[in-house]
N, C-alpha and C positions, 0 to 999 in steps of 0.2 A: 939283396938288390935293391928292396924296397927304401932300406935306410939309405944308401948310396946316391936311390935317384931324389930324394927327400935332400939329401946334402947341396946335390946338384941345383935343385929349384931354388933351395937357401941363398945358395951363395950367384945367381943369378939373380934373386932379384935384390940383392946389396949391391951388385954391378949395377944394375939399373937406377937402383935410388945413388948410387955416387955418378954416375953420368948426370942424372937431373938436377944435382947439387949445384954442378959446374952452373947451369941456366938461372937457378933462382938463389937467391939472398940465402935464404934458411926455409926451414921446415919445422912443424912441431912434432916431439918424440913423446911418445905414449912407453910406458912399461910393455906394452904389448904389440904394439906398429905406430904406423907414422902416415899422415895425409899430406900430400905437397901436391904441387908448389905451395909456398908461405902467402897469404894473403894475397892472391890473384887480382886484379884489377881487369874488366874488359869494357870495349865502349860497346854500345847496341850495334847486332849482326853481325860481332865476332865470333869464335869459337871458345869453348872453357873445355879444360880438359883437367881430372883433377884423379892420382893417383892415391889409390891404398894399397898397404904391404904390410903383411904379419911381421914382427920381427922377433918373436918371442916364441924358441923354438917349443916349447914345451906345450903348443896348442898344437893340439892333431886336427883341429878342423882347417881344412883348406879354404881358395879362395871360391869357390861354390856356396860358399856358406856366408860372406861378406856382401853388403849391399848398404849404399847412400839414404840419407835422410836431409831433408832439407828445412830448417825452420826460416821462418821470413826477418824481416829486421825488427827489430825491438826489444823485449816487451816494452809496451808504453806502462807510465806508472798506472800501477792498479790492474793492470792487465792481465786478469785470473786463466784468461782464456788462451794465454800466450802459447805454451807448451801444448795446445790440445790442437794448433793450426798446422803441427809438424805433418810432413807428408813424406813417404816412400818415395824417392824416385823409381820410375818404370825400370825391370830388367832391359828393356830394349835400347839403354842409354849405358848400359855398363856391358863392359869386355873383359874377361879375363885373359890377363898376360902370363902368367903362371900359375902356380901351385898354389902360393901366396899373395899373388897381386891382382887386384882390378884396376880398370881405368874407368873412369865416367868422362862421354862425352857427349859437349851440348853445342849444337850447331844454331847461327843466328840467335844469341841470346838477346834478352827482353830486360828492360828494370827490372820485372817481376821475378826474374832469375837468381838475380840478389838475394843475400842471405848466410846464413851458417850451415855449412855440411857437414855431416857426420857420418863417418865410416862406423858400422858396427857389425860383430861376428854374431850370427843365429846357432846358438848351441844348445842342447837338450834342456837346461835349466832356463836360461835369462839371454837378452840381446846384450852380447859384450860392448863395450866403448874401445874403440880401436883408436880413433883422431877425428880431429874436427880441423875447418879452414873457413875463413869468412869471404865470402867473395862479392866484391862490389863490380854494379854493373852500372854505366852512367852514358848520359850524351856525349859525342863529342863535342870540342869548344866550337863556338859559334861568333861571327864577328858581331860587336857591342851596335846597339840601335840607338836611336833617341839621345843624341848626343847636343849636350846643353851648356853654355856657361852663363854665370851670374858674376857682376862685379860688385861687392859689398861695402857700399859708401866710399866707391873710389880710391879703396885703398887695398883691398884683398881680391882674390879672384876663388871661384867655388866651378866646378864643372861634372855634372853629374850624366850617368848612362844608362843602359840599361842591356843588361846580360846579352838578351834574347834567346837565352833556352832555359829551360827551369830543369837546374842540375838538381841531381838527387842528393849528389856527396859535396856540398861545396867545399867542404875541408878541406878537398883534392883540387881546388881552383883557385890559380894562382894569377894576377891580376897584374901588367906593368904599365906604366906610363911614361915616355919620355917625349921632351918638348925640347923645342929652341922657337927664337923670339927674335924678330928684328922692328927696328925702331917706326918705318914708316913706309908704305908701298914706294915711294921715294930711293930709299937707303934699305939695298937687298942685303945689308951688312946681317948675319944671322951670328946669334952668340953660340956660344958651344952647348953641346947636347945635355940635359940634363934629367936626371929624375925627379918623379912629382915630390914635392917636401913630406905630404900630407895625406899619403894614399888608402883607400877602400878600397872594396868590392866594386862599388858605384859609382866612387866620388873623388874626385882630387880637389886638396883646399891650397892656395897659395896665400901664406899667410902675407903681412904688409913688409915685412922683410924680406921676402922672394918674390913679390908681385911688383910689376913695374907697370903703371897705368898708363896708356897710349902707344901701347906696343902693340904689334901683331905677334901671335902663337902660333906654333905649329904644332899640332899633337898628333901623336900615333900611339895608340891603345893596344896591348898585346894580352888575349885569354890562354891561359894553359892549364892543362890538365897534369898534375905532377903527383908521382905515387913513389913513395922512398926516397923522396929526392932527387928522382928521375923523370922527366919530362915525358909523357907518355903522349901527348898532341898538343899542338897550339894553333891561335888562328890571329893573326894579325891585320887590325881596322885599316880604314883608309885613314889618310893623312886629313885631320882639321885644323883650318885657317882660321882662327879666331881673333877677331878685332874688337879690342877693346876700347877705340873709339870710331864713331862713325864719319868715313869720309865720302866728299863728292865722289858720282860714279866713275867721272875723267881721273881720278887719281887710283884707282884701286889698280892693284897691280894685274899685269896677265895671266894669262890661262896657268896655272900650275899644277893642275889634276887632285886640289884641294878642296875638299866641302870648305865653303867659306860659312864661319859661323859668325855672328853676330853677339856679345856679352855686354847683357843690357846691363844697365844699373839699378841695383834697389839702394836706396839711400838708408843709414842707420833712424832708428826712432829718434824724433825729439827729445830735448833734457828738459829738466825743471820746468815741467806744465805746472802752469799755478792758472788759479780763477779768480780774480780779486772783483766781488762783488761792489759797483758802484753807487746803486741805488736800488728803487725797488722794481726796476726794467732791464737795468743795464747789466752786466758783466763783463771784465776787460779778461782776456787770454794772453797771456806770457810765456814766453818759451826760449830756450836755446837749439844750436846743432852743429856739431862736430867738424863737420865740413864746409869750413867757412871759405868762401871764395869760388865754390860750384855752383852752378846752374840748377836751380829747383825749386820747387814750386810745392805748396800746402794743400791739402783737403782737410776740411775740418767741419764739424757736425756738432749738434745737439739735440736731446731730446728731454722729456719732462722722466724723472726717474720713474720707475716701475710701468713707463707707458714702451711700445714699442714702433713706434715711429721716428726715424732721425731726420733732421729739417738742416739743411746744407748751409754752412756760413760762408757767405760771399766777403771773400778776402780783397782786399785794394794792397794795390805792390806797393805802397808805401809804408801800410800796417805790415805785409811781408818782412818788408826790407829790416825793418825794425823789429820783428819778433813777435810781434803783437797783433789783437785780434779784438774789435770791441761787439760786443755782439748785445743788442737793444731788442724792444719790442717782447719783452720779456714778461710774465705775471709775476705778479708781486706775493712773496713769502712762497716761492716753489723751488722744489730742488730737482737742480737741472744735472743732468749728464755731460760731458763733453768730451768730445776725439778728436785725434788732429792726427795725421799720417804726412809723408813727404815721398814728391816725385820728382825724377831726374826732370826737366826741361825736353819737350822734345824736341830732335832738331830735325831740320828738314833735309829730306832723302826720297830717293821713289817710295820707297813703302817705308815711309817715316812711321816710329815706332816712340814708345817713351819711356818704357823700364818697367819695374816693377814696383807696386807701392813699399812703403816701409810700414813696419810694425804700428798696431793703432798705439799710441797712448792714451788714458782717462783721467780725468779730473771731475771733482761734483762740486758744486756752489747751490746756495740758497739764497735767493734774492731777498730784500728785506722786505718789512710789512708797510702796508699802505691803506688809506681807508679801504672800508669795502667796496667793490665795484657797482653793487647795484643790492637793489630790496629784495628782500624773499617772494618766491610766486605763488599768489592767492587767489581763489577762486571766489566768486560772489556770494556763495551759499556756506564759504568754510567756518562755519562758525555754529553753536548749538546752546541750547539751555542746560545749564545744570543745576544743582541745589546748591543753596545760599546755605551759609554759616548762622548761627543765631547774633553773631554780631553786625550782620549787614541789616541797613537799615530797609523799612520796609516798601517804601517807595521804589524801592532799587530791584534788578533783576541781575542774575549773575551768568555770564556766558563764558563757555570756552572758545578760543579761536586757535586756528590749524595752519598752517601754511608748511610748502615745501622748504628744506634748507636749504644754503647756499651752496654750490661746490666751490671746491678749494680754490678753482681760477676768482670766482665770485668774491671769498672769503678775503682773500689779497692779506691774509694773516688770521691771528687766532680771535676768534670775535670774542670780548668780553662782556658784552650783555644786550639787548633787546631794549628800544622804548618805544610802549606802544602810547598814542596819545590818541583820547576821546573827543572832539571837535562838537560839541552841544550845541544845534539848531535854536534851539528852546530856550537857551541859558546863554546863548551868545560868549559862551567860555570853553575852556578848557581843562584838561586833565591828564596828567600823564602818569606812567608806572615804567618802571626799571625791572628788567626782569635777568639777573644775572645769568652768565653760560657757565657754569661750572661744569668742566671735563664730561661734556657729553653734548651731543646735537640738541639745542633749544627747536621744538618745533610747535609747542603748544602750551597757552597761556589762559590764564582763568583771572577774568575782570569781572568787578561789580559796577553798574551801569543806574543812573537813574533811568526809569521807565520814562518814556515820553507818550503822549496819545498822538500827538499830531505831526509832531517833528521830526525827524532823522538825526540820528550819529552818526558820523564818520570818523573812522578809526583809523590810522597812521602808524606804520610798524616800520622803526628803523632799525638797522644792525649797526655795530661800531666794534672797533679794533682798538687796539691803545693811541692808534693814529687818529681817531676821531670817528664820528659816524657819517656813515654814505650819504651821500649825495640827493639820492633821491629815497621815497621812502613808498612801501606798499599802501593802498589804499582799501578798505571794505566800508559798506555802506550797509547798515542799521536801521532798516524802515520801521519807521511809527509807528505803533501799535494798531493803528487804526488803518494802515494800508499794508497791513503784514501779509503775504500771501499765505495763500492755504498750502502746506505741503501735497503730494501726490497721494491717494490713500489707497487700500489694496497693496501694499507694497511687501511684495515678496520674494524671498531669495531660494533658491534651491541651488544644491550641489549636485555634482557628479564625478567620481574619481576615476582617473583611467589607469591602465597597467604603468606607463611616464612616468608615474607621480606628479603627474598634472592635474591642477583642478579645474573644472569647468564650472563656474556660475551661471546658473539662469534667473536672470533680473526680470520682474514682473510689474507695472503698477494701473490703477487705474487712468482711464483718459482725462485730460485737465481739460476744465471748462473755465468761462472767463471769472475772473476774481471776481465775488460779489460786495466786498470789502470797496473796491475803486470802480469796477466796471472794465479795466483793462484785461487784455488778454496776456496770456504766457507767452515768453519766447522761446524758455529752452528748461530742460529737466536737465539738471547735473548728477551724477551716479560718483560717489567718491570709495574709495577702500584703504583702507591701510593695516597694517598687522596689529595685533590687540597685545594691548599690556598688559590692561583691565577692564572690568567694562567702562564702555565708551571713551576709553584711552587710548590713543594709537602710541605704538611703538617704532619710532623713526620716520617717515618721510610718508606724507599723504599722498594719496594721488587721485585723478579724475578724469571724466570724460564728458563732454558737455555736446547734449543731444538736443535735436529739434522737438517743439513743444508737442507735437502728435505722434511722436516716438512712445512706445508702450511696452516694449522688452529689448532687454539688451544682454547678449552674452559676454563673460569676462573669464579668459583662461589664465591661469596665474599658478606659477611652481611653487610658493610659499603657503603653509598652512595658518592656522587660528587668526581669520580674516575677519577684519569688521567692514560692512558695506552700507552706506547709505545712501539718502536721496533727497534733492533739494528742489523747487521750480521757482525758476526765475521770473520777474516781470520788467519791464522798462518801463519808465514813469515820467520820459521826456527828457530826464537829467541823469539818471542813476538807473544802474541794474541794480533791482532791492531782488532779495530773498527771501525766501521761508525757513532759509535755515535747514540743516541737515537732521534728517530723522533717521536713525540708526534702527536697521532690524532687528529687532530682539532677538529673532531664531535664524541659522540657517537651514534648513530643512535637508533630508536627501533624498534626492532626486530619483523616480524610478522603484518608490519600496510602496509595500503594502503596510497599513500600519502594524505595530506589533501587540500593540495591546487593546484590550475592548474599553469604553469607558467606565470610570470607577466610582466608587461610592454613590452610587444610583440608589435614590430616595423616590416614595412615592406616596401620595394624598389624594384624597378626595377632591375637586377641582371647586370651584367658588358654586355656592348656594345656587344661586341662578342656573346653573347647567347643569341637564337631568342626565344623571349615570356619566358622570365625566371622571377622568383621573389624571391629576397632574404629577409629571416623572420629571427629576432634576438629577442632575449629575455633576461631575467637578469637571473642568477644564485639564487638559495635558499641558504641565510645562515642557519645556524646549528640552530639558534633561529626560524626561521620562517618554515623548513618544517623536523619533527624529522624521516620520514624515508628515506632510502637511495635511491636515483635516480639512476637505471641503465639506462633507456634509455628513449626517448622523443619519442612520435608519434606526426607526424601531418599529419591529415587528411585532405583531399581537394577532391572537383570533381565541374564538370561544373553545373552550376546552372542559371535557367533564371530567376526565381521570388526571390530567395534569401533564399527558403525555404527547397523546396525539391531539387536532384541532377536530372539532367538531361542527365547525361556521366556515365561513370565508376567511381568510387566511388575508391581512392590511399592512400595508409599509406605510411609514411617515416619515418623511424627508425634511429634514430641521437642519438649516445652515452651520454653516462652520464657525459662525460667531455667536452661536443660540448654544445654550447647553439646559435647554428645558421645552418640554412640549408637553400640551394639554389634550388627551385622546378625549374626543365626544362620542355622542351619541351609542355611547355602550347599553348592551342589554343589562336591565337591572336582574338581580337574583341570578347573574352567571358568572362564573368562573374564565378569567382570561390568561392566556400565555402567552407572555411577550418578553423580547430578547433586545439590545441596544448594539448595533455594530457601527464603528467610525471607520469611513472611507477615505480614501485618497486618489489623486487620478488615476493611480495604478489598477486600483483594485479595494474593495471590501478588507478589512482586518479580521479578527478572530471573533467572534461572537460573545457576547456576557453570558455569565450565567440563566436560566431559566428564571424569570418571576414569574408566580404562580399567582392573579390578585381575584379577588370574590366583590364584584361590584352589588352591592346593594340596592334594593328598588326604592327612593325616595318619597315621602309623603308627597300626594300632587301641588297641596298648595303653597308647600315651599320649594318645589323642585320647578314648577310648571309656571308660577308667577312671578316674574320680577321685579325687582326693589323696588322699583321707578314708579312700576302700577300698582303696587302694594302702598305704597307711599302716596299716589295721587289718589286711590281709594278712600284712606282716612283723610285726606284733605277734602275731598268731595262730601264724605258721609260729615264732615265736621259743620260745612258751612250749610248744608239741609238742616241739622240739629240748629244752628244758630237763628236761619232761618223761619224755622218754625217754632221757634222759642220767642222770636220779636213778634210773629203774627200772632202767637196764643197770648204774649203780655197786650198786644195792641186789642184785640179781642175782650181783653177782662176789665180796662179802664173803661172801654166804652160800653158796658152792661152796668158798671159799677154807675159813672154819670147820668144813665138814663133812668134810674129809681128815684135821683135826688132833687127837692123841691128849692125853688129858685128865691130869695126874700133880696127885694130891690132894696138899695142902699137908699138911705132918709139921709139927707142935706139939710134938712130944718131939725134943730135939735130941741127946739120947743114940743114938738111931736110927739118925742120920746117920753116912756114914762118917768117919773122922777126917780127913782132905782137907775134906769139906764143915764142917767147924765153923765 
């Protein structure tokens, strides 16, 4: 009886399958069963029904063990999780029709319901595959929107539109376009209806052989959904009236329930665009165009190569008619880029429009060389002394002169050399030096000049290209030796780096006073900086800023490293601005840092003999590479000690200026040991202390330690003088005593009175 019932169910399943096969074209068979209908396509909101039937008589399980799974569309490439997204259809959507057949029913299907539906049989060992079908769900066709047409170069037309619906299965979307045309509103004859010659989903192109410019086109577009060559649904657009030529409003056709579309013209790009260089400032552009005889206009621009700003070229009717444009007022020896495009001339209508711009065409050209437009920029103090070679005459000094390089616009070509001329006021003569520019920017030259005590020297700097010298020269005045301004004193440069890789330089100097050599007041101070190539040699351009004479500080922020910074002071002598020349900062110190090291190589000895119980201390100054912070003073701390560890007397501190490296400690106790150490101090604070020194001060003899040398010398001189006076008085007394005992014999004038023997 059971076998008979099973045979009846099997027969019913086969009958149901045969009935459904008449409604569907095909179904997918497997050795064990079938899922049908084949490849169903549904619109959103419709009902989906799928049947699963066991056809293998050897399968004992019945319909209660059948179930459906769904996999979403995919898998995408490398989508390893695709099979993990398979979901089991809840049993509430599944109904058993027979012992071997189930039906899946989904009402109001959505786009997310599409995918692969798999029917499986749950057995004791595994889930057995019965069959599957691909279900596609999509939106119904909608009317197209955003319909526009464009005429290409008066010889072809392209119309585009938007499907208005975001279809999920575009492979099932079919678009058809039919059109007819009439010559003008006054000639209502329509041609035969034709299909689009080159059709896409969102465009139609009429090539030159199919397009008739000046005619009015009537267009309709139908969007259909097709599955297995069967149209499931379609939607027809409104009729569009496309005018390929603009007419006056009075000539428009009467209302015919059409949407009026104006097909704007987009000309083709120009042909054979060339740029012919005329001279150093003019370029002639020439071109041609395929649309001869059509009303059109041109837009043209130019810019310097690698620059962003475009400048419009004003075109004249005569030039446009003859396909050329002369562009002048250009910079010499400069590469320019030119571009030109075409527009149809606008037609006067109630809502005038012009059409579309053609594709841009580009061409480049470089103007010819010329003499430099100007001389280099130079400051009053852009010079400084350097060491001379052994071959330089003794009465000469050697100078290094620096200036800013000319811009490309100012050079107007490749610079070949600079001429530097020295005009001597004393010698009433001039001397010229030529400096070639060889594959680099020349901004520094060294020259020897005869030094003058009372006369100035004027320096002229003139650049040159292959075309010749610039018409102007840069001027620099070198003051006479007797009138040379004194540069600012106590010049200090400190640096502070921030997190943005910007360097902040804090510059200070002493206040300026009247120049003692000339009595003139200072006019200004100039801060100069550049990148360092080597010691006191700039790499690239020099920069400067001029400040008032009363300014004593300046802050400079730069984004580059390895900087040289200098300063100069200027005086106006009534005719010229004369400068002290640049004094470069020997060191650039780190700001807001304490010293890293104590003073080194400390040496001590007894002071001069006239200073009682004193100590002379000397140490070695720091070099820039040794100490990054600026030392404002040194501290010498000392006190008497017994054991050399603890002080047993008052602690004293001696303050030593930063520009000194020695000190004399006076009035120390004799026969006493002193403990002392030395510290370097910056504006932020003291640095580490030196090692502790123990010094034994011996008591000096009083006559040597208490009597100054001048007093001793004076005492010796007074003693010698007294002895000389005593000797003189003694000599006088002695002679007086001798004359007192002497008998005077008068002189005999009469010889006859003398004895005979005495005659």
